[in-house]
N, C-alpha and C positions, 0 to 999 in steps of 0.2 A: 529578286534573284531568279535566274532561269531554272527550268525544271531539271535540266541535266546537271547544273551546279548543285542543286539541292540533292539530287540522287548521288552525286559524287561525295558530298559531305556525309550523307547517310551511310554509304558503303565504307567510307574511310573508318568509321567507328564500328559498324556492324560486323565487318569482316574480322575484327579482333575478338569477337565473342564466339560462343559455341554455334556451329552451323548445322543445317538440316542433314547434310551428308547423305549416307546410304538410304535413309528413309525417302529422301527426294529422288535419288538416283533410281530406286526400285520402281517408281511410278512410270518410268519410261523404258523399262526392260521388257523385251518381247517375252510373252508367256506361252509355254508349250501347250498345245491343245491335243496332242497325240502322244502315245507312249514312246515314240521314236525321239521326241524332243527332249532336250536337256536344259536344266536351269543354268542361267548365266553365272559363272564364278565371280564373286565379288571381292574375295580376299587375295592379295598378291602372294606369289610364291617366292621362295628364296632365289635370288639372282635376277629378279625382275628388273628390266631396264627402266630408266626414269626419263620422263619427257615433260615439257611444258607447252601450253597453248596460250595465246593472247586473246582474251575476250575484251574487245575494244569498243568503247562507246564514243560517239561523236554526235554533234547536233546537226540534223538534216536541215533542208531549206525552210522547214516550218519550225525550226528550233526544237524538234522532238528528239529525245534520246534514242539513238539508233545503234544497231550492232553490225559488225562486219563479219561476213561469212565467206568462205571459199568453197569452190567445187573442185575436188581433187582430180588430177588427170587420171586416165583410166589404167595406166600401167604401173602405178605405185600402190603401196599398202593402203587399203581402204579406198582404192581408186573408184572414181565416179560417185563418191559420197560427199555430202556437205560436212564441212569441218570448220574449226577455227584455225587460223595460221599457227603453226607450231611444229615441234619435232623433238628429237632426243638431245639430252645434255651432251655438251662437249666438256672435256676434262677441265676442271677449275672454274666452271661457270656456276653462278647462282641460278635458281629457278627463274627469277626475273630476267636475268641476262639471256637465258636460253629463249624465253618467249619473245623478247625484243629482237634478238638476232634472227630467229626464224621468221618473224614478221617482215623484217628488212629483206631477207633472202627470198621469201615467197611472193610478197605483194609490194615490195619496193617502197615502203613508207618511211617517212622521217621519224624515227622512234625517239629522237631527242626531245620532241615536243609532247611526249606521252607522260602523263602523271599516273603512277601506279597506286591503286587504292588498297590492294591486298590480294589474297588468293582465296579461291573456293576450296572445297574438300577434294583431296586426291581421288582419282578414279582408276581402278585397275581394268585394263583392256586385255583380256586373256588371248584373243586372236593374234595380237601382235606382241604380247608379253611386255606391255608397257604400263607403268604407273604414271598417270598424267596429272600434273598440277595446273589448274586453270588460273591464270594471272589476269586480274581485272585492271584495265587501263582506261584512261580518259584523254581525249584530245579535243582542242577547242574548235576544230574545223574539220570539214570532210577531207580526208587524205587524198593525195594524188596517187592513185594506184598504178604500179608498173609490175605486171605479172611475170613470174618466172614460169614459162610454159612447160618446163620439165616437171613441175610439181602442181601447178594451178591452172585449171582450164577456165575458170571464171571467178570473179569476185562480185559479191552483191551485198546490199545492205537492207536491213529491215528495222522499222521503228519497233521498240520493245512493246509498245501498246498493241501492235498487231499480233504479237506472240501471246498476249493476254486475252485475245479475242477467241472465245470458245468455238466460233465458226471455223477457225483455222486449225483446230485440234481434231485429229481423226484417229480412229482405230480400225484396222482391217485384218483379215485373215490372210497370211502369206505363207508360202512354202519356202522354208529356208534350208538349212543343211539336210542332206540325205532324205529329201521328201517329207521332212517333219513339218507339221503345220503349227503356226504360232499366231497368237493375237498380238499385232504390232501397233503400238501407239506412235504417232508422229505428228509433226507440224506440216501442214499443207500450205507453205508460203513460197514455194518455188516449184518448177516443173519436176525437180528431184525431191522426194520426201526427205524431211529432216528427221532422222531417226538414229537409233543406236547410241554410241558414246557421246556424240555431240548433243543429242536430245537429253541424255542423262545429266550432262553438265548444265545444260540450259534449264532443266527442271529445278535444280537447286537455285540457280540465279533467279528464276521466276518466283520462287517462294520468297526470296528476299525482296524482290520488287513489289510483291503484294504487301509485304510488311511495310515498305516505304509508302505505298499508296494509302494504306490504312492509317499510318501515322500522319500523313498529309491531311487526310480527311478529318482526323481528330483535332488537328491544330487549327481548323477553321471553325 
């Protein structure tokens, strides 16, 4: 059985159980280094809007499980940042339907071929007042991407093993809001740092991936 198929079977079951959630999210939260800095709110407030993103796995040319990321266009919310395809719910949609629709609209993929394994923990994004549900999907081939330039500047893919490589994990001191200094953890796998909400979602996924790899090692 291929590595990606084994990972899919693992996540199909693992996502039904208790998840790392906020504990994993907090590992990728920028930490204030000065009094001007503020702690990131983690709890949603009444009236928070709901969104979904699609965390999509596919086998690359070496048959390695790889993930699909987008670089958002500069003029929209969280513009110029790395994200998963996704957006806000439309009336009557399920979380899964939202993630698949947004993926079709943003990167033009055939979502009928995607198998959904489940969802990760919800993440509150206070800047845009969104509660985001990451939906995990698998597809058997590399999708043919057709970008919507109004929302997506670039789509790129990364083998999950590269995200597990400690050489690609960096922490730096940045100035964020109102000249406050923060210690910012991010993945250095693109010319734009992978940080913030996407990194927090990815942090939980990587904890599950490490569980998968440990289980694989114990089975041999």
